[in-house]
C-alpha positions in Angstrom: 12.1 44.7 176.9 12.7 42.5 173.9 14.7 39.4 174.6 16.9 37.9 171.9 17.2 34.2 172.7 20.0 32.1 171.1 19.8 28.3 171.1 22.6 26.4 172.7 25.3 25.2 170.3 25.2 21.9 172.1 21.6 21.2 171.2 20.9 18.9 168.4 17.6 19.2 166.4 14.6 18.7 168.7 12.5 20.5 171.3 14.6 20.0 174.4 17.1 22.8 174.0 18.4 25.4 176.3 18.1 29.0 175.1 20.2 31.9 176.5 19.8 35.7 176.4 22.4 38.1 177.8 22.9 41.7 178.7 25.7 43.3 180.6 23.7 42.9 183.8 22.0 39.5 183.4 22.2 36.1 181.9 18.8 34.3 181.3 18.2 30.7 180.5 15.1 28.9 179.4 14.0 25.7 177.8 12.7 25.6 174.2 9.7 23.5 175.1 8.3 26.3 177.2 10.2 29.6 176.7 7.7 31.5 178.8 7.9 29.1 181.7 10.8 28.6 184.1 13.5 31.2 183.4 16.8 31.3 185.3 18.1 34.9 185.7 21.6 35.5 187.2 24.3 38.1 187.1 27.4 37.2 185.1 29.4 36.7 188.3 26.8 34.4 189.8 26.5 32.4 186.6 30.2 32.0 186.4 30.2 30.7 189.9 27.5 28.2 189.0 29.5 27.0 186.0 32.6 26.7 188.0 30.9 24.6 190.7 29.2 22.4 188.1 32.5 21.7 186.4 34.0 20.5 189.7 31.3 18.1 190.4 31.9 14.5 189.1 29.8 13.5 186.2 26.8 11.4 187.2 25.0 9.6 184.5 
């Protein structure tokens, strides 16, 4: 299966960017420094739940 990765629109120029690939069944995320390394794979519903939970957390930085 060929995966068409798209770089995050929030990424400025550089090597530390998040890339995403989607199908109807899955959402996949990886880092541009090592695209064959750690890849998060989730269903759209699970990914939506993750984003919802992250948006509720107070920003720590």
